[in-house]
N, C-alpha and C positions, 0 to 999 in steps of 0.2 A: 482496580475498581478506580481510586484517588485520578489514574492518568484517563482512566474513560468517562470521568466526570471533566474535569479538565476539558478533556477533547471535545466535548458536548456543549461547556459552554464558549471554548474556539469557536467550534461551529456554527452556535446558535448567537451570537453577542457581538463575537469580536471582529470575525470577519468583517458578517454585512457591515456593521457600524465600523472598521478601518477602512472599506471600501464608497462608502458613503463621504467620508471626510474626503478622500482621495478626490471625488468627483466634484465637490464643492471646492475643493484649493486647486486643482486641476481642469474645470470646465473645456478646455480640448478633447479629454481623453475618460469625460465623463461619461461619452456610450460604452467605455470596457468594463463599467463598474459592476451591471452583471453577467456578464460571461467571466470576468475574473473571480467573483462571486461563486458561481457554480462551478468554476471550475477546482477553488480552492475546498470546498465545502467536499466536492467528490473527492478529492486526494482525504483530508482527512476521513471521510465516510472510508474511506479503502485502510488508513490506517487502523480505525476502530473494529473493522473485519480483522485484521490481522492479528490486534488485541483479543476480540473475544475468541478467534479461532486457537490463540498460544494460551490463552485461558484453560481452551477444553483438553490442549494434549498437555499443558497440568496436570490437569485431572486427571486423566488417563494414568499417566507416569503417576500419581501417587495412590492410583487403584491398581497399579501393577497389569494394564490395559492396554499399552501403548502399545504394544507390538501387535494391533489387532487392526481389521480392514473398517473400522471406525476412528482410527486414527488415520485412516489414509483422506478420510472423508474432507478431514480438519488442515492436510495441510493441503489438500486440492485446492480448500477456501482460500490460504495465506497465496497458494500460488497463480491463483486468477486474480486475486484482490492487486496483487500486487502488477499482474499483466496489464489491467486496465488501468492501473494507474502511471504505469508507462505505458500505452495507447495514449491518453493524456496529454503527460507528459511531451510525447513526441508531435502529437498536432501543434502544442504551446510554441515549444521550440519551433518549427516549422514557419510559425505564425511570426515569432521576433524575430527570429532568422530575416526573414524576408522583408519584414518593417525596418529593421533595424538601422543605422547610423553609426554605431559602434559598437567593436566585438564585444566587449564585455558580458554584457547581460547573456549572448547567446553563447558565448562560451562556458559562463555559468550553467547554462540550461544545457548546453553539450555535457558537460561535469556529473548532472544531476544524472541524465540519460544514461549515461553507463554506469552510475553508480546503481541504480535502479535495475539496469540490466544486470549487472552482476551479483546484484541481490538473488532476482530471480531465478538467474542460472542455480543460485548455490541452494536455493530449494527446491529446485529441480533434484539436482543430484540430493541433495538430503533425503527426498519423498521414495528415492531410486533405492537409496539406502534403508532405507527403515521400510518399501517391499521386500528387501532381499531380508532382513532379518524378520520381518514377519513371518514370510514362507521358510528360513529354516528353524522357528522357534515352534511355526506347526509340523513342520517335519519332525524335529524333536519328543513332540509330544505325540504326536504319530508313532512312533517308533519306542517310546516307553508304556 
């Protein structure tokens, strides 16, 4: 709950304020204020979605209902949130990569791109394992 509150504050106050400050300090980059604000707020929204879905999954674990179709819905939402964040990150990487004169930031963005892709693939594998476990549990309950 605390993490979600911090993310909301970051999303509504800190990020817009930071990019407004950057626009005042670097007027030549002021045109990027709103796109950068929108992109970072979107990424925070994706993190918030993952936090909420994880919270719901933990509730299902507590109620011993994790091996159900309801859990797959929340895992799917996590996968889609990560995928959406990755697609936007890819767009930022391409934009920065074509504009950059220094390889540092594109390299950092590439590493983030690979890291988020690995996280997304890990979630796809975890989803497949959850589906198999759900099927096995359903089959076991049918036998008993």
